[in-house]
VOGU-3710 file (C-alpha; in Angstrom, 3 decimals, decimal comma):
1> msaldtaiar> -0,027/0,001/-0,045  1,312/3,439/-0,935  2,109/6,268/1,519  -0,827/8,184/0,129  -3,331/5,285/0,576  -1,849/4,435/3,937  -2,381/8,236/5,004  -5,932/8,089/3,654  -6,647/4,950/5,558  -5,245/6,243/8,845
11> qlaeepalrr> -7,274/9,536/8,474  -10,527/7,611/7,815  -9,739/5,214/10,865  -8,866/8,261/13,236  -11,137/9,589/15,920  -14,352/8,610/14,100  -16,576/10,115/16,809  -15,112/13,519/16,029  -13,396/13,488/12,812  -15,307/11,448/10,367
21> paeaeipqis> -18,541/9,514/9,587  -18,441/5,832/10,275  -18,733/3,898/7,054  -22,405/3,364/6,118  -23,286/6,323/8,561  -22,133/8,505/5,726  -25,761/9,110/4,278  -27,391/9,576/7,555  -24,785/12,186/8,657  -25,210/13,982/5,260
31> eqvavrtkrr> -28,869/14,239/5,810  -28,307/15,773/9,334  -25,738/18,028/8,005  -27,900/19,398/5,336  -30,656/20,174/7,967  -28,156/21,733/10,403  -26,669/23,791/7,714  -29,966/25,122/6,763  -30,913/25,814/10,527  -27,593/27,651/11,115
41> rrvskpsasp> -28,423/30,098/8,324  -31,521/31,043/10,191  -29,876/31,453/13,686  -27,503/34,295/14,508  -24,070/33,500/15,693  -23,937/33,205/19,478  -23,057/36,422/21,091  -21,321/34,997/24,308  -23,671/37,274/26,382  -25,847/36,250/29,368
51> grlpiflqsa> -28,741/38,448/28,233  -30,349/41,870/29,481  -32,236/40,398/32,440  -29,328/39,013/34,523  -27,322/42,222/33,864  -30,309/44,432/34,802  -30,933/42,458/37,997  -27,264/42,512/39,242  -26,831/46,234/38,333  -30,066/47,189/40,106
61> asliwigqaa> -29,054/45,144/43,183  -25,863/47,097/43,352  -27,724/50,549/42,928  -29,904/49,665/45,987  -26,953/50,398/48,135  -27,354/54,100/47,315  -30,709/54,058/48,999  -29,355/52,115/52,025  -26,420/54,580/52,225  -28,838/57,510/52,353
71> llalaigdia> -30,913/55,934/55,108  -27,836/55,063/57,130  -26,495/58,616/56,697  -29,823/60,230/57,704  -29,913/57,993/60,747  -26,473/59,023/61,764  -27,220/62,662/61,240  -30,429/62,342/63,396  -28,448/60,703/66,163  -25,808/63,228/66,074
81> agtgmnaviw> -28,461/65,998/66,227  -29,832/64,520/69,418  -33,209/63,214/68,128  -32,954/60,009/69,948  -33,041/56,332/68,961  -36,705/56,460/67,903  -35,791/58,388/64,821  -33,547/55,668/63,477  -36,189/52,752/63,680  -37,783/53,532/60,426
91> pavgvfllgv> -34,499/54,032/58,545  -33,276/50,709/59,961  -36,463/48,938/58,769  -35,792/50,434/55,282  -32,171/49,348/55,289  -33,188/45,745/56,283  -35,932/45,523/53,510  -33,769/47,010/50,821  -31,166/44,609/51,871  -33,439/41,565/51,469
101> vragmdrags> -34,514/42,889/47,929  -30,932/43,416/47,059  -29,958/39,993/48,109  -32,799/38,386/46,195  -32,107/40,322/42,976  -28,289/39,655/43,164  -29,093/35,964/43,696  -31,554/35,788/40,771  -29,331/37,566/38,528  -26,459/35,464/39,385
111> rlaflaarre> -28,491/32,246/38,710  -29,893/33,451/35,471  -26,563/34,487/34,229  -25,083/31,026/35,030  -27,820/29,314/33,282  -27,462/31,636/30,269  -23,882/30,781/30,287  -24,453/27,106/30,139  -26,907/27,520/27,287  -24,400/29,744/25,461
121> lsrlrdhavs> -21,591/27,177/25,883  -24,137/24,480/24,526  -24,880/26,418/21,513  -21,084/27,149/20,851  -20,287/23,454/21,177  -23,178/22,293/18,994  -22,094/25,034/16,397  -18,559/23,715/16,374  -19,733/19,982/16,307  -21,978/20,882/13,452
131> vlatrsplda> -19,200/22,494/11,481  -16,828/19,630/12,168  -19,507/17,098/11,071  -19,346/18,811/7,620  -15,788/18,553/7,246  -14,472/16,000/4,813  -12,115/13,235/6,481  -9,636/14,073/3,661  -9,498/17,753/4,546  -5,865/18,256/5,813
141> srpssgfvas> -6,796/21,632/7,192  -9,115/20,235/9,940  -7,850/20,538/13,616  -6,340/17,570/15,113  -8,218/15,179/17,364  -6,293/16,113/20,466  -6,791/19,966/19,915  -10,628/19,374/19,260  -11,010/17,054/22,329  -9,097/19,657/24,493
151> tmaeqaeavv> -11,121/22,455/23,101  -14,484/20,921/23,458  -14,157/19,199/26,844  -11,823/21,329/28,717  -11,085/24,826/27,291  -14,705/25,511/26,391  -15,639/25,380/30,172  -13,697/28,660/30,627  -16,643/30,427/28,560  -19,082/29,765/31,511
161> pyvarfqplr> -17,382/32,041/34,077  -16,553/34,702/31,322  -20,242/34,912/30,396  -21,715/34,287/33,757  -19,487/36,600/35,894  -17,382/38,843/33,654  -20,041/40,147/31,343  -22,417/41,360/34,065  -19,635/42,993/35,979  -18,379/44,762/32,907
171> wravivplai> -21,852/46,431/32,670  -22,034/47,013/36,427  -18,730/48,673/36,183  -20,109/51,094/33,856  -23,672/51,741/35,324  -23,038/51,818/39,096  -20,021/54,289/39,123  -22,026/56,608/36,846  -25,098/56,545/39,059  -22,960/57,132/42,204
181> fvcvlplswv> -21,066/60,078/40,427  -24,317/61,604/39,778  -25,525/61,417/43,349  -22,229/62,629/44,789  -21,811/65,648/42,142  -24,645/67,706/43,668  -23,127/67,457/47,240  -19,409/68,028/46,434  -17,832/68,674/43,136  -14,222/67,999/44,695
191> aalimlialp> -15,363/64,566/45,844  -16,906/63,641/42,458  -13,626/65,054/40,633  -11,585/62,705/42,941  -13,555/59,823/41,942  -13,587/60,759/38,326  -9,822/61,206/38,130  -8,978/57,961/40,168  -11,517/55,550/38,235  -9,969/55,690/34,810
201> lipifmalvg> -6,593/54,781/36,108  -7,945/51,292/36,961  -9,154/50,235/33,621  -5,944/51,613/31,906  -3,677/49,499/33,965  -5,966/46,569/33,837  -5,806/46,833/30,057  -2,155/46,852/30,083  -2,102/43,784/32,364  -4,981/42,112/30,511
211> wrakeaserq> -3,067/42,052/27,179  -0,262/40,152/28,797  -2,844/37,884/30,641  -4,702/37,237/27,219  -1,369/36,296/25,492  -0,433/34,051/28,377  -3,785/32,399/28,430  -3,698/31,610/24,694  -0,274/30,146/25,083  -1,467/28,035/28,014
221> lakmgdmnaf> -4,454/26,688/26,131  -2,522/25,996/23,115  -0,054/24,068/25,104  -2,887/22,133/26,762  -4,186/21,183/23,397  -0,739/20,113/22,273  -0,383/18,029/25,337  -3,632/16,273/24,703  -2,690/15,666/21,094  0,725/14,256/22,322
231> lldrlrglat> -0,911/11,941/24,930  -3,545/10,767/22,488  -1,032/9,825/19,961  1,020/7,898/22,463  -1,994/6,037/23,635  -2,933/5,011/20,200  0,718/3,630/19,650  1,114/2,217/23,159  1,727/-1,298/21,884  4,442/0,036/19,460
241> irslgavdrt> 5,987/1,938/22,213  6,189/-1,144/24,425  7,572/-3,361/21,570  10,404/-0,661/20,932  11,276/-0,378/24,468  10,421/3,340/24,472  8,082/3,426/27,488  10,575/5,372/29,895  11,440/7,744/27,102  7,906/8,478/26,521
251> alrlreeadl> 7,125/8,926/30,121  10,025/11,363/30,484  8,716/13,398/27,458  5,161/13,465/28,984  6,658/14,643/32,294  8,511/17,445/30,433  5,304/18,506/28,683  3,426/18,388/32,017  6,050/20,568/33,629  5,956/23,226/30,790
261> lrsrtmtvlr> 2,086/23,329/31,190  2,374/23,808/34,899  4,767/26,637/34,388  2,602/28,323/31,814  -0,491/27,962/34,076  1,455/29,594/37,001  2,397/32,497/34,720  -1,212/33,108/33,821  -2,156/32,884/37,540  0,733/35,334/38,371
271> iaflssavle> -0,454/37,788/35,898  -4,176/37,444/37,319  -2,857/38,249/40,855  -0,961/41,149/39,470  -4,130/42,752/37,955  -5,868/42,314/41,192  -3,120/44,092/43,198  -3,154/46,937/40,595  -6,854/47,514/41,159  -6,675/47,268/44,873
281> lfsalgvamv> -3,985/49,843/44,912  -5,843/52,415/42,900  -9,227/51,757/44,399  -7,675/52,227/47,898  -5,982/55,480/47,010  -9,347/56,717/45,571  -11,307/55,979/48,717  -8,537/57,432/50,765  -8,372/60,730/48,999  -12,170/61,153/49,255
291> avyvgfhflg> -12,060/60,369/53,048  -9,094/62,792/53,486  -11,057/65,435/51,741  -14,293/64,988/53,696  -12,240/64,765/57,050  -10,436/68,002/56,327  -13,518/69,623/55,078  -15,325/69,008/58,398  -12,232/70,367/60,214  -12,480/73,529/58,341
301> qlsfgawggq> -9,110/73,081/56,558  -10,629/72,634/53,115  -13,734/74,938/52,904  -14,257/74,571/49,154  -15,866/71,914/47,073  -19,287/71,929/48,499  -20,856/74,429/45,963  -20,319/77,386/48,235  -21,476/75,799/51,520  -20,550/73,466/54,164
311> lsltegvfil> -21,085/69,861/53,999  -23,369/68,475/56,765  -22,662/65,343/58,653  -25,252/63,490/56,802  -23,993/64,603/53,384  -20,321/63,754/54,356  -21,240/60,219/55,757  -23,378/59,614/52,497  -20,297/60,476/50,343  -17,983/58,394/52,580
321> mlapaffepm> -20,315/55,363/52,167  -20,538/55,749/48,441  -17,008/56,001/47,674  -16,048/52,343/48,402  -19,196/51,300/46,442  -17,899/53,579/43,630  -14,738/51,500/43,032  -16,448/48,194/44,093  -17,502/47,079/40,595  -13,937/47,573/39,240
331> rdlsavwhdr> -12,697/45,536/42,193  -15,080/42,824/41,320  -14,155/43,139/37,819  -10,515/42,741/38,576  -11,289/39,596/40,577  -12,615/37,895/37,438  -10,259/39,424/35,031  -8,447/36,168/34,589  -12,111/34,786/33,564  -12,042/37,160/30,817
341> aagvaaleal> -8,510/36,148/29,533  -9,384/32,420/29,769  -12,833/32,976/28,259  -11,721/34,981/25,289  -9,023/32,424/24,566  -11,579/29,654/24,742  -13,950/31,446/22,386  -11,292/31,896/19,848  -10,317/28,144/20,191  -13,922/27,231/19,579
351> qkvaaagepi> -14,004/29,565/16,675  -10,943/28,074/15,318  -12,511/24,732/15,500  -15,673/25,931/13,813  -14,049/28,117/11,162  -11,607/26,070/9,374  -12,776/27,143/5,930  -15,795/26,401/4,011  -17,071/22,795/4,702  -16,852/20,612/1,518
361> vaaertgtak> -20,057/18,626/2,230  -22,144/21,541/3,461  -25,288/21,744/1,255  -28,565/23,312/1,122  -31,261/20,683/1,096  -33,306/21,146/-2,192  -35,338/18,920/-4,322  -35,618/15,275/-3,903  -32,734/13,219/-2,487  -31,584/10,479/-4,827
371> adgaavgiai> -32,078/7,736/-2,292  -34,777/5,612/-4,047  -32,462/2,523/-4,313  -32,277/2,397/-8,009  -28,781/1,850/-9,439  -27,097/4,857/-10,618  -24,558/5,483/-13,417  -21,358/7,371/-12,926  -19,752/9,733/-15,553  -16,275/11,112/-15,004
381> ddlhfshagq> -15,053/13,561/-17,627  -11,626/15,009/-17,760  -10,885/14,823/-14,014  -7,900/16,559/-12,528  -6,895/16,344/-8,834  -3,663/16,787/-6,811  -2,909/16,390/-3,213  -0,979/19,159/-1,441  2,381/17,955/-0,392  5,650/19,222/0,996
391> dcpehglqvf> 7,573/17,845/-1,919  5,701/20,219/-4,248  3,685/22,786/-2,401  2,704/24,886/-5,445  1,204/22,211/-7,546  0,838/19,410/-5,030  1,079/15,698/-5,701  -0,765/15,021/-8,956  -3,079/12,047/-8,820  -5,334/12,451/-11,914
401> dglslgiapg> -4,731/14,495/-15,032  -7,524/14,195/-17,260  -9,281/11,072/-15,967  -12,449/10,180/-17,927  -14,558/7,049/-17,034  -18,153/5,722/-17,413  -19,797/3,195/-15,186  -23,302/2,049/-16,160  -26,137/1,654/-13,679  -25,985/-1,673/-11,879
411> ervavmapsg> -22,440/-2,369/-13,030  -19,790/-3,845/-10,831  -16,436/-2,288/-11,352  -13,107/-3,110/-9,731  -10,691/-0,139/-9,634  -6,971/-1,328/-9,699  -3,775/0,769/-9,663  -0,237/0,406/-8,628  0,531/1,805/-5,090  -0,169/5,480/-4,958
421> ggkstllali> -2,341/5,367/-7,943  -5,324/6,991/-6,610  -7,790/4,258/-5,848  -8,942/5,554/-2,598  -8,717/9,039/-3,686  -11,201/8,190/-6,690  -13,675/6,804/-4,289  -13,399/9,949/-2,138  -14,034/12,155/-5,257  -17,100/10,056/-6,234
431> aglavpeagt> -18,347/10,418/-2,485  -17,930/14,096/-2,576  -15,444/13,962/0,124  -12,895/15,687/-2,003  -13,313/18,453/-4,528  -11,589/18,104/-7,861  -9,445/20,817/-9,497  -11,160/20,585/-12,773  -13,516/18,193/-14,584  -16,955/16,893/-13,827
441> iriggetlrp> -18,490/13,942/-11,948  -22,125/13,055/-12,650  -24,027/10,664/-10,563  -27,246/9,503/-11,971  -27,161/12,368/-14,564  -26,654/14,992/-11,739  -23,349/16,836/-11,448  -21,531/16,381/-8,102  -20,850/19,811/-6,557  -20,390/20,924/-2,985
451> qtaarlragm> -24,004/22,025/-3,045  -25,372/18,637/-4,067  -22,892/16,351/-2,516  -24,779/15,695/0,736  -28,077/14,989/-1,055  -26,302/12,587/-3,580  -24,326/10,852/-0,730  -27,751/10,110/0,790  -27,890/7,250/-1,946  -24,567/5,787/-1,255
461> awvgqsphif> -23,227/3,234/1,244  -19,479/2,966/2,055  -17,508/-0,212/3,092  -13,976/0,346/4,214  -11,253/-1,910/5,199  -11,023/-0,483/8,865  -14,516/0,194/9,914  -14,878/1,733/13,374  -17,018/-0,187/15,842  -18,587/2,022/18,574
471> agtlagnvtl> -19,094/0,778/22,249  -22,546/-0,718/22,400  -24,714/-3,474/20,906  -24,433/-5,164/17,437  -27,734/-3,577/16,538  -26,793/-0,103/17,687  -23,683/-0,443/15,386  -25,804/-1,184/12,557  -28,556/1,612/13,002  -25,893/4,202/14,265
481> grpgldaavd> -28,801/6,082/15,814  -30,698/6,346/12,365  -34,418/6,335/13,027  -36,761/3,671/11,449  -33,808/1,068/10,733  -34,649/-1,322/13,798  -36,828/-3,508/11,601  -34,087/-3,859/9,196  -31,393/-4,867/11,617  -32,084/-8,664/11,670
491> aaldaarlgd> -32,104/-8,850/7,922  -29,068/-6,813/7,638  -27,044/-8,987/10,032  -28,263/-12,148/8,357  -27,075/-10,763/5,028  -23,763/-10,192/6,682  -23,829/-13,692/8,203  -23,708/-12,136/11,647  -27,242/-13,576/12,688  -25,774/-16,279/14,795
501> vardrrsvll> -23,401/-13,794/16,454  -26,296/-11,392/17,128  -28,509/-14,127/18,675  -25,584/-15,348/20,734  -24,276/-11,913/21,965  -27,783/-9,972/22,070  -27,084/-8,738/25,624  -23,266/-8,496/25,201  -21,871/-4,965/24,807  -18,994/-4,529/22,264
511> geggaglsgg> -15,969/-2,452/23,320  -14,829/0,758/21,617  -12,932/-0,062/18,520  -14,427/-3,491/18,062  -13,314/-5,243/21,205  -15,074/-8,592/21,195  -15,160/-8,908/17,440  -12,596/-10,459/15,071  -11,413/-8,437/12,111  -13,553/-10,458/9,644
521> ealrlaiara> -16,574/-9,958/11,940  -15,988/-6,231/12,213  -15,851/-6,006/8,421  -19,198/-8,095/8,277  -20,713/-5,497/10,608  -19,631/-2,659/8,141  -21,337/-4,673/5,381  -24,477/-4,898/7,561  -24,388/-1,154/8,045  -24,486/-0,790/4,208
531> aatpgvglvl> -27,128/-3,363/3,901  -29,422/-1,627/6,409  -29,139/1,807/4,834  -32,258/2,521/2,801  -32,508/3,703/-0,682  -28,858/2,935/-1,475  -28,139/2,987/-5,313  -24,415/3,046/-5,103  -21,956/0,949/-2,984  -18,357/2,093/-2,402
541> adeptahldr> -15,916/-0,387/-1,077  -12,335/0,487/-0,265  -9,983/-2,606/-0,003  -12,660/-4,649/1,684  -10,581/-7,826/1,562  -7,152/-6,408/2,617  -5,408/-8,193/5,493  -7,877/-11,066/5,351  -7,171/-14,686/4,791  -8,322/-16,188/1,502
551> rtageitdml> -11,355/-17,906/2,966  -12,681/-14,950/4,885  -11,901/-12,772/1,745  -13,994/-15,017/-0,376  -16,877/-14,769/2,226  -16,650/-10,900/2,262  -16,798/-10,893/-1,494  -19,866/-12,997/-1,455  -21,652/-10,798/0,890  -20,419/-7,606/-0,807
561> ldiaegrtli> -21,958/-8,886/-4,237  -24,988/-9,953/-2,436  -25,972/-6,528/-0,922  -24,885/-4,802/-4,194  -27,553/-6,957/-6,042  -29,538/-4,269/-8,323  -27,036/-1,588/-7,284  -23,943/-0,066/-8,634  -20,716/-1,317/-6,985  -17,330/0,215/-7,197
571> vathdpvlaa> -14,457/-1,574/-5,421  -10,992/-0,187/-4,996  -8,781/-3,063/-4,501  -5,433/-4,795/-4,876  -6,944/-8,318/-4,730  -6,873/-9,920/-8,240  -9,550/-12,543/-7,037  -11,877/-9,950/-5,857  -11,408/-7,891/-9,125  -12,086/-11,117/-11,323
581> rmdrivtlgd> -15,411/-11,357/-9,929  -16,516/-7,898/-10,943  -18,184/-7,100/-14,293  -15,229/-4,982/-15,326  -11,805/-4,097/-14,150  -10,644/-0,345/-14,463  -6,856/0,096/-14,312  -5,641/3,546/-13,444  -2,504/4,279/-15,446  0,657/5,492/-13,795
591> aagkgert> 1,703/8,173/-16,219  -1,135/9,642/-17,903  -3,672/8,870/-15,304  -6,269/7,663/-17,926  -8,821/5,004/-17,017  -7,751/1,868/-18,862  -10,464/-0,619/-19,285  -9,874/-4,301/-19,274
//
């Protein structure tokens, strides 16, 4: 098998739950992708915001303190004036009631913000998964499995505190200081001016620190994704690592990666603590300057700043109580500034997963899908295709240069070629999983284009040499969650000669990757998937007898021919015995790339 064919086979076998549809699941996923794509065009892109109601409730809860401060200041002024304790009863009751309302509004706002953040995260994940489901398994620009797993499972969780805590606090940091400034300005323009001067210094230094925190968070998240990819790759090759005696070396490399990730994480936390210290410094200075001014004003040392008059005790106490509350939203914002850095980095990672170019198989669902079960003809005219490669990055690795081929409806064709001749690539082009550089492919008389690929693929079934088996029952691995196929499971298993196995293991669960099945049984299960797929008019099989003994290969060939009865069958193979049982053999030439009929 050539390096190209090996690479394609590994790509098709890699991380099926995230990176590719599993064999006969291709038509079902294509149907879902078309519907999801249509739905996404009607739904606006997630805004990563908790909504207006949580922001309003939390901001209003903070503004209630202005009323409480006014009541407390009045009570202190009355006590200083000698009116007695009876005068403070009603202010105390008012402070208590406002406190209850404030606590209830703040709790309700926080809960609604958290629930909105979870919904937003679910939408972002669904959007990313939907886009990933539309990507071709042959698309080299897709993100790696380790990066996707790390982003979707771990990094994405940073979106929740960013949306639930940082976003409401950002609005509170705008609304609450402005309201307090409006309340303080009529009493003392000096106190209001001190607040106005001290407040902008905080976001300026927070922004300076925040840029560094964002860069550190991005590096830390990228390193986490690299470490996950490294670990996943080593787990896949654990048997090879053991056979080569490289376990200790791999463990040391993993430890180095973990230490590097730890150091980057501590760097992010160090920057987060620095931003909190900066804010505490400037907020403390702002409150201290207001307190100094009010104190010296009461002592008569500073007689200006109260609009030509003298501040009363009630007014001075009211200003002093509002001064910490003026800076409090900024202090709270600083406490969650790390959430912003991590959340923005997580959002960018999710967008990177969901925005890796225009999906090849995304298609608008129009017209009637060609899934009526009738055999379809294939017409390939002047096909040109190249794989991008390091050896020739400008022109790529040329596979087909003017390939023309015709396959009649119901015909059984074997595609043979030397290693690297493009057998698997031809099947991928017919399935719409790769886009030709030039030329046309017509399936049943309809031209295959990115806009029609999903609909045309609904009438195809795929049988590969390395089918992925999901953890679960045999029946579940045949239906793959497709509705309405339960009645066809028994017939499909019988057609694949797995009826006895299914009856013996009806209550036995299969392990991930086919643990519990032999290689031949796994391939029969892939044939059962294809047999159960309704409305199939074209069956594509990629090296179905590779790595099988002659007896098992003969059985697989018989079953493949049985399920292809009344359908068009295209088999890419090196097996001359399998090719001899087809109606025709098409040999892909090495030099010209022309289809040579035999």
